C-alpha angles and dihedrals in degrees: 000000000000110000128186123193115191109187146155103258090196094066113105091238095049097103091048090049092049093048093046092054092046090050093051103039134042115245099343118188107240121188138167112245090243089063096046099104092073092057102052095102096063126091122229137187094218131012121198117195112194116185090326119158092205118111108220111222123230091246091058094042092053091058093062111100100210121359142001104196127188126197109212121193091220139064128252090272091060113045120163130022128342095025095150091052095050093048092053093043089054092048092236117187093207138028138175151186128248140212112200144158115268119238132165093281120071116259095347106106124113111293117241097184140344120202114202131197139172121266112230112228088235093059119121124182092278094050093045092049092049091050090046093051090051092050091044090055090053091047090049091056092049094050095044090053091048090050092046091050092044090240100119114152129188127230125234088225113115131200109265098212146353116291119278113246134207087262090058091049 
């Protein structure tokens, strides 16, 4: 099985993510999102995008045999950019992270799983992002194992709005 992991190598969980993928798949292709452009011509069975800022084009997505899966550090209520900020601004009591299929629109593909947690009243953007990254790493492991074992299931949860943009932020 040809696996591609596109990830942000500067994230504090990046080494753990990389090692987990290497442990579960033979010879996966692992690239930092800043180096992605050079790898667009290859075909893959499964693509994992973990905290990558790269927008995967429809032409690339169509070449993937099974799944293109994104790991978003926000819940279905907060697709797009700036999700931590908006959740705190709106005084949310809970938040979450989401694994979903990638399609041509940002954070809008079918949701595989959403993992929710309470927001502590003392959370600021840094604390919420750290908690989210920790929960996203746990979600990543669950989804990768489900994909590996061919037991992927989809959630009934739907995105609540269009993705936030830089302009919104």
